[in-house]
C-alpha positions in Angstrom: 0.0 -0.1 0.1 1.0 3.5 -0.5 3.8 4.4 2.0 2.2 7.2 4.0 -1.4 7.8 3.3 -3.8 10.0 5.2 -3.7 7.4 8.0 -0.2 7.6 8.6 -0.1 11.6 7.9 -2.5 12.1 10.6 -1.1 9.3 13.1 2.3 11.4 13.0 1.4 14.7 12.9 -2.2 15.6 13.9 -1.4 15.5 17.7 1.8 17.8 17.2 -0.1 20.4 15.1 -3.0 20.6 17.3 -0.7 21.5 20.3 0.5 23.9 18.3 -2.6 25.3 17.5 -3.8 25.4 21.1 -2.1 29.0 21.3 -3.4 30.4 18.5 -7.0 31.1 17.1 -8.6 29.0 14.0 -11.6 29.3 12.0 -13.9 26.2 11.0 -14.5 25.1 7.7 -16.0 21.9 6.0 -14.7 19.5 3.3 -16.6 17.4 0.9 -15.8 15.0 -2.2 -17.7 12.6 -4.0 -16.6 9.1 -5.4 -15.8 9.4 -9.2 -14.9 6.9 -11.7 -12.5 4.4 -11.4 -8.8 5.2 -12.9 -6.9 3.2 -15.2 -4.1 0.9 -13.5 -1.9 0.7 -16.2 1.6 2.4 -15.9 2.0 5.6 -18.0 2.1 5.6 -21.6 5.7 5.3 -23.0 6.9 3.1 -20.2 8.3 -0.4 -20.8 5.9 -3.4 -20.3 8.3 -5.1 -18.0 10.2 -2.5 -16.0 12.6 -2.9 -13.4 12.0 -2.0 -9.9 13.1 1.5 -9.2 16.1 1.8 -6.8 16.5 3.7 -3.4 18.6 6.3 -5.5 16.3 6.9 -8.2 13.1 7.0 -5.9 15.1 9.7 -3.9 14.8 11.8 -7.2 11.1 11.6 -7.5 9.9 12.8 -4.3 9.8 16.6 -3.2 13.0 18.7 -2.9 13.2 22.4 -1.3 13.4 23.8 -4.8 10.0 22.4 -5.6 8.5 24.7 -3.1 7.9 28.1 -2.8 10.0 30.5 -0.8 9.4 30.4 2.9 8.9 26.4 3.2 11.7 24.9 5.7 12.4 21.2 5.5 13.1 19.1 8.2 14.4 15.3 8.0 11.4 12.6 7.9 10.7 10.9 10.9 9.1 7.3 10.7 6.1 6.1 12.6 7.0 2.8 14.6 3.2 2.1 14.3 2.9 2.8 10.2 3.4 -0.9 9.3 1.0 -2.2 11.7 -1.8 0.7 10.6 -1.4 0.2 7.1 -2.0 -3.7 8.1 -5.0 -2.8 9.7 -6.2 -0.5 6.8 -5.7 -3.1 4.1 -7.3 -5.9 6.6 -10.5 -4.0 7.2 -11.0 -3.7 3.5 -10.2 -6.9 2.7 -7.6 -7.0 0.4 -4.2 -8.3 0.0 -1.3 -6.6 1.5 1.6 -5.8 -0.8 3.9 -4.7 1.8 6.1 -8.0 1.3 6.6 -7.0 -1.9 7.9 -3.7 -1.7 11.7 -3.1 -3.1 12.6 0.4 -2.0 11.3 3.3 -0.1 12.1 7.1 -0.1 10.7 10.0 2.0 11.2 13.7 1.4 11.8 16.1 3.9 8.8 17.3 5.9 8.2 20.8 4.6 6.5 23.2 6.9 5.1 27.0 6.8 3.5 28.0 9.9 1.2 25.3 10.9 1.2 23.9 7.4 3.1 20.7 6.4 4.0 19.1 3.1 5.6 15.9 2.4 6.0 13.0 -0.2 7.2 9.7 -0.5 8.0 7.1 -3.5 8.4 3.0 -3.4 9.0 0.7 -5.9 7.4 -3.0 -6.1 8.2 -6.3 -7.5 5.3 -6.5 -10.0 2.4 -4.6 -11.8 -0.2 -6.5 -9.8 1.1 -4.8 -6.8 0.2 -1.6 -8.2 -3.3 -3.0 -9.4 -4.0 -4.5 -6.1 -3.5 -1.0 -4.1 -5.2 1.0 -6.6 -8.2 -1.4 -6.3 -7.9 -0.7 -2.5 -8.2 3.1 -3.3 -11.6 2.5 -5.4 -13.1 0.1 -2.7 -16.3 1.8 -1.3 -15.1 0.3 2.2 -12.1 2.5 2.2 -13.4 5.7 3.6 -15.1 4.0 6.7 -12.0 1.9 7.2 -9.9 5.2 7.6 -12.5 6.7 9.8 -12.6 4.0 12.3 -8.6 3.5 12.2 -8.1 7.4 12.6 -10.5 7.9 15.5 -8.6 4.7 17.2 -5.3 6.4 16.6 -6.2 10.1 17.5 -7.7 8.4 20.8 -4.5 7.2 21.9 -2.3 10.0 20.6 -4.2 13.5 21.4 -3.3 15.4 24.4 -5.4 15.5 27.5 -8.5 17.6 27.4 -8.7 16.9 23.5 -12.3 15.9 22.3 -12.7 14.4 18.7 -15.8 16.5 17.4 -15.8 15.0 13.8 -13.5 13.4 11.2 -14.3 12.7 7.6 -12.2 11.0 5.2 -13.3 11.2 1.5 -11.0 9.2 -1.1 -11.9 10.0 -5.0 -10.6 7.7 -7.7 -9.2 9.6 -10.7 -6.8 12.5 -11.1 -9.4 15.4 -10.0 -8.1 17.2 -13.3 -4.4 16.7 -12.6 -1.8 14.5 -14.3 -3.2 11.1 -15.5 -1.2 9.0 -13.2 -2.6 10.6 -10.3 -4.8 7.5 -9.6 -6.9 8.9 -6.6 -7.3 11.7 -4.4 -8.0 12.2 -0.5 -9.1 15.0 1.8 -9.7 14.9 5.2 -11.0 17.1 8.0 -10.6 16.5 11.7 -12.4 18.6 14.3 -11.5 18.5 17.8 -12.0 20.7 20.7 -8.7 21.4 22.7 -9.3 23.1 25.9 -12.5 24.8 24.9 -11.1 25.9 21.6 -12.6 24.3 18.4 -9.5 23.2 16.0 -10.2 22.1 12.5 -7.1 19.9 10.5 -7.2 19.7 7.2 -5.6 16.9 5.3 -5.0 16.1 1.5 -3.2 13.0 -0.4 -2.6 12.5 -4.0 -1.8 8.9 -4.9 0.5 8.7 -7.8 1.8 5.7 -10.2 4.6 5.2 -12.4 6.6 1.9 -13.9 6.4 -0.4 -10.7 6.3 2.9 -8.7 3.7 4.0 -6.1 4.1 7.9 -4.9 2.2 10.3 -3.0 2.1 13.8 -2.0 0.4 14.6 1.4 -0.4 18.1 3.1 -1.9 19.1 6.6 -2.9 22.6 7.8 -4.8 23.8 10.9 -7.6 26.3 10.3 -7.6 25.9 6.6 -6.6 23.7 3.9 -3.3 24.3 2.2 -3.5 26.9 -0.7 -4.7 24.6 -3.6 -2.2 26.2 -6.0 0.4 24.9 -3.9 -1.1 21.5 -4.0 -1.6 21.5 -7.5 2.1 22.3 -8.2 4.0 19.7 -6.2 1.5 16.9 -7.1 2.4 17.8 -10.7 6.0 17.8 -9.8 5.9 14.5 -8.3 3.8 12.8 -11.0 6.0 13.9 -13.6 9.1 12.2 -12.3 7.2 9.2 -11.1 5.8 9.0 -14.8 9.5 8.7 -16.2 10.5 6.0 -13.3 
């Protein structure tokens, strides 16, 4: 499955972001999205019919670099979540699909880029076979995925949020297709987590773009408090990673 996704983004960052937000005011808005038509699971046009899995060094050139973001975004080294593998396995089990983690060949992560409370990050992984990509794209198209995300995020937040924090609502939407972006964006996701922190109402907005290439899965994740990361920024960084992933 994709290396990070909304579940891992929230598991790693939401409690930290919410703690930072406690000292500042924030506005509450809503996020909605619907399911579209399934996207193609084929590799990008022009790629080899039997590509070799990308190496770690190749994957490192696909993920976001500091020069890909507007001025002001500062990068810090990626920190892995020790619960990530278990969380992803639980998500795949909830959907009722095959876990492709054992077929992963290599995985690279960008820095976590921050501007205020907002963060942007990306990852890229290579797999042994095209069937691995097809399996994971099918998971993104499954109607079971959004409620599984909801269930697991609620469980994760219940154990990671600071004392005095109440989860008011959470909504995860996965939309198959590119949403008007590059053709190798096979799905996009949005999430809104609204909590009450010591009497303050704090919304956290998440987005993810799921991208494929020749035996490659890549993604771009964003998170912010109070308002989503500007769409113009999201569109730009997703297009950048998608173009690199398409070439492999």
